[in-house]
C-alpha positions in Angstrom: 27.5 -35.0 -34.7 23.5 -33.5 -35.1 23.8 -29.5 -35.3 21.8 -27.5 -32.8 18.7 -25.9 -33.9 19.6 -21.7 -33.5 16.1 -21.3 -32.7 15.8 -24.0 -29.8 18.7 -22.0 -27.8 17.5 -18.6 -27.8 14.3 -19.8 -27.3 16.2 -21.4 -24.4 18.0 -18.9 -23.7 15.1 -17.1 -23.5 13.1 -18.4 -21.1 16.0 -19.2 -18.6 16.6 -14.8 -18.7 12.1 -15.1 -18.0 13.2 -16.9 -15.0 15.6 -15.6 -13.8 14.0 -12.3 -13.6 10.8 -13.4 -12.9 12.9 -14.4 -10.0 14.7 -11.7 -9.4 11.5 -9.2 -9.2 9.4 -11.3 -6.4 12.7 -11.1 -4.0 13.3 -7.1 -4.5 9.5 -6.8 -4.6 9.5 -8.2 -1.2 12.8 -6.7 0.7 10.9 -3.8 -1.5 8.5 -3.0 0.6 5.7 -4.6 -2.0 2.4 -2.4 -0.4 4.1 0.2 0.1 3.3 4.1 -2.7 1.5 6.6 -2.7 -2.2 6.6 -0.6 -5.3 9.1 -0.5 -7.2 8.6 2.6 -10.6 10.3 3.1 -13.0 10.1 6.1 -16.3 11.6 5.4 -17.2 14.0 8.4 -13.7 14.5 9.5 -12.2 17.9 10.9 -8.4 16.7 11.5 -6.8 13.1 10.3 -3.6 11.8 12.1 -2.1 9.0 9.8 0.7 7.4 12.3 2.8 4.2 10.1 6.3 3.2 12.1 8.1 6.4 12.6 6.2 8.5 10.3 2.8 10.4 11.7 0.7 13.0 8.9 -1.3 15.4 9.6 -4.0 16.6 7.2 -7.2 19.3 8.4 -10.5 18.8 7.4 -11.4 15.2 5.4 -8.3 13.9 4.0 -5.4 13.3 3.7 -2.1 12.3 1.2 0.6 9.9 2.3 3.3 7.4 1.7 2.3 4.0 3.0 5.7 1.1 4.0 4.8 -2.2 4.4 3.2 -2.2 8.4 -0.5 -1.7 9.5 -0.8 2.4 9.9 -3.1 4.2 13.3 -5.8 6.4 11.3 -7.1 8.8 14.2 -9.9 11.4 12.8 -11.4 13.6 14.4 -15.3 13.7 14.1 -15.7 16.7 16.8 -13.1 19.0 19.3 -14.2 16.3 22.0 -14.1 12.8 20.1 -11.7 11.3 18.3 -12.0 7.8 17.2 -9.9 5.0 15.6 -9.4 2.0 13.8 -6.5 0.5 11.0 -5.7 1.2 8.1 -3.7 -2.6 6.1 -2.2 -0.8 3.5 -2.7 -3.4 -0.2 -1.2 -1.2 -3.5 -1.1 2.4 -3.8 -4.0 4.1 -4.3 -7.4 5.9 -2.8 -8.3 4.6 0.6 -12.0 4.9 2.8 -12.3 5.1 6.7 -15.9 4.8 7.8 -17.1 5.1 10.9 -18.5 2.3 13.4 -19.5 3.3 17.1 -16.5 4.2 18.1 -13.9 2.9 15.8 -13.3 3.8 12.1 -13.4 1.5 9.6 -10.7 1.6 6.2 -10.4 -0.1 3.6 -10.0 0.6 -0.5 -7.6 0.5 -2.5 -10.9 1.8 -4.5 
């Protein structure tokens, strides 16, 4: 009976471990929310910002707000004057800095930068 090379056996075990680890990481990442994380949002000229992400609402005075996002779109409301709020959708693809700009009566959000 031919003798197995120990290097081949170790390489095979390492390959199986790598494949199982990648599969487990992909499964957990999709279940835990791959696009979840800390988000910093900036809206030029805003007097106040409110972000609605599912059941969570975050409010901030001024042009910047920080919040934790999950795998769901967020609604952003920016008060650009005492009587004129504008709204837009923010789709968080990964943690980071996002920016919304006014386009007529809506906000167009992009990022991360």
